[in-house]
N, C-alpha and C positions, 0 to 999 in steps of 0.2 A: 078581273075581279074573283074569278072561280078560284083562281089560286090563293087569294088573301082569304076567301072564305073558308078555304081548306086549312089553311094556315090557323085561323083562329079557332076552327074546330078542333083541329088536334093538340092546340094549345089548351083548350079547354078540358079536353080527355085527359091531357096530361097533367093538369091541375087535380082534378078529380080524382086521378088515379095515384098522385101524390097525396093527397089529402087521406085516401083510404089506406095507403102506406103508413102513413104516421098515426093515425087511427089503431091500426093492427100491431103497430110496433108499441104503442101505449097499452094496448091490451095485452100483448104478450109480456111486457115489463111487469105489469100488474101479477099476470098468471106465474110468472117466473119468482116473484117476489112470494106470492103466497105459497106455493109449493115448497120454496127454500125454507120458509117460516114453520110450515108444518112439518118439514122433514127435522129441522133444528131445535124445535120447540121441546125441551125437556118437561119430563112429568111433573108435576106440582110437588114442591117440596114438602114435607112435614114440619109444621109449626109445632112449637111446644104448646101452644092452645088450642092445637086440633086434637091433642090428646085429653081424651075425657077424665074426669075425676076419677079416682080410683073406684071401680065398682067393688060392691060387696063381694066376699068370697071369691075373687079374680086373680089368679096367680099366673095368668098368661094372656097378654094381649098382643095378639098377631094382627097390627096395623097393615103390615106389608103383605098379609095373605100367603106367607110362605109354609106354613107349618099345617099337617093334617090334623083333622079331629082327633084321630086316636092319639097322635102325639101329645096335641094339648091335654086330652083327658090324663094321659099317664103323668105327664109332668104335673098337673093340677093335683092329681090325686096322692104323688110323691110329696110334693111340697105341702099339703096341707096335713099329711100325716106328721111331718116332720116338725110343722108349727105347733101341732097339738102335742106332742112329746117334749119339745125344747123350747117352744116359745120363739123360736127364729123363724122368720119368715122370707121367703124368696119369691120376687117376681121376674118374669121376663117380657121384654117388651121388643117387637119389631117393628122396624119404620120403612119406609120408603122415600129416599133421599132426604138429604138434611137442608136447611135453610143455608144460603150464601153466609160463607165465612163461620158457619157453626162447625164446631168439632163435635164428634160422638161422645167424648168423655164431658164435654161442657155440656150437651144436651141430657146426658145421664144425671150429670150433678144437678141441673137444674129441676128435672123431673122428680128426682129423689127428694128435693127441697119442698117441691109443690105437694108432691103427694103426702108428705111427712113432714109438717113444717116445723115441729118443736124437735129438741134435743131427744125428749123421752120417745116421741113417735119414731125417731129415726134409730134408736139405739139398738133395736133387734132385727134390722131390716136389711136384705140385700136385692139391688135391683142391677139386671144384667140387660144392657140394650145393644140392639143390631141394626145398621143400616143396610138393606140387602141390595142396595145400589153400590156400594164402595166395599161391602163386607167388612167395615170397620166395627168395632165392639167397645163397648164401655160398660164398667163395673163399679158399683158403689156399696159400701158395708157401712154398717153401724158400729157404734162403740162396744156393744154387748156380741158381735158377730167375731171382731177381730180377734180376740184371746182363742175362738174355736176355730177360726180360718184366717190367719195373717193375710195380709195386703198380698204377699208373694203368691200365695195359693189363688188368692182371688183373680190376681191379675193372670196367672197359668190358665185358670179356668176360661177366662173372656179370650186370652191371645192364644191359647194352643187347644182346649178341649173343643172350642167352638170352630177355629179356624182351620186345624189341621184337615178336619174331614171335609171343608169346602174348599180345600186346594186342590182335591180330587174331583171337583165338580160342585154343583149346587146341591151338595146332601144335606139340607137344612135339617130335615127330620133325624137322620143320625147324627148330626153335629150337636142338636140340643138335646136328645136323648142322652147322648154320652155325657155331655156337660151337666144335664140333670142328676145323672147317676152319680157323678162326682161330686156335685153340691149336697146331695141328700148323705151320701158317706160321711163327708168332712163334717157337716153340720149336726150329724147324728153322733160325733164323737169317735167315728171309726177312723181307721188309717187312711191316708189320702192314696188313692189309688193311681194318681198322677195321670197325666195328659196321655193320649193316646199316641202309639208310636208313628214316627213318621217312615213312611215308606220311600225305598229308594227307587225312585223311578229314571228310565232315560228318555229323556225329552226328544222327540223326532218331531222336526217341523211338519206342518199338514201342508198338504196340496190343495186343501179345500178352503175357501173363504169361510169366514165367521159369519155368523148372522148380521153383526153390525157392520162388516164389510160389504155384505150382499145388500143390506138396506140403502148404504151409502152409493154403491154402485147403481143400483135400481133409481135412485134419487137424480144421479148425475144423467144417467139415461133421459129421464122425463124432461130435465131441464134443457139438455143438448137439443131434443127433440122440439121443444117449444120454441128454441131460439132459431133452429133451422126452419120450423114453419113459419115463423113470424118474418122471416128474410126471402124465403124462396116464393111463397105464396104471392106476396105483394108484387115481387119482381115479375113473376110469370104474368100476374094479371095486367101489369103495365104494359110489358111488352106485346102482348095479345091485344091491348086496345091500340096500340101504336099500329101491329101489323092489320087490323081491321081498318084503322082509320086511312091507311095508304092504298087499300084495294078501291 
């Protein structure tokens, strides 16, 4: 009978060990899911309705927080002076990530119409918007602006004056100060200074991981670690119980 009791005891311990294995696997799966979601979850997109109504005497709305106060001050002063002299007003808006299936030009057009709902309101306005996740830009001008700044120049400001400095790194202050100088010159009736020159650089493949790849690598290490722990610890516990029961 003693062998039967020992067998029953061993089966009971094995059952308990398997239950613990199952519980640990479920917990580990939840942890892996949580870690994966935290790593993959993107930052919240900027909805059109999260942009406030145009505040009075505001020329730069830095929602993405990519411009220094000095840059904002210089741009605001320059745009204010141009508006006082010519009646042509310019606004710059920065956002962090677009809504799904939204384009930067579509967002710019919608914001332009929201801030300036009538044709009379829109006539003397220029709106330049950038999404700092993709570095895509959009620009919209009113009917009174177009004779002074044709669409070709406006597009060049958005696509070249802003983006060329960004190709050398996230030099947002340099990019928008340069674009601001060009806008001020054109809207003031001066000759278009044109976009900045494109520097010819030799691209050498780096041997260091980018921050994005480093984050992905760290996330992978954590996930593998959780999976390994979820497998090894229960198995070790089970065999330990077996060993102790056989003594």
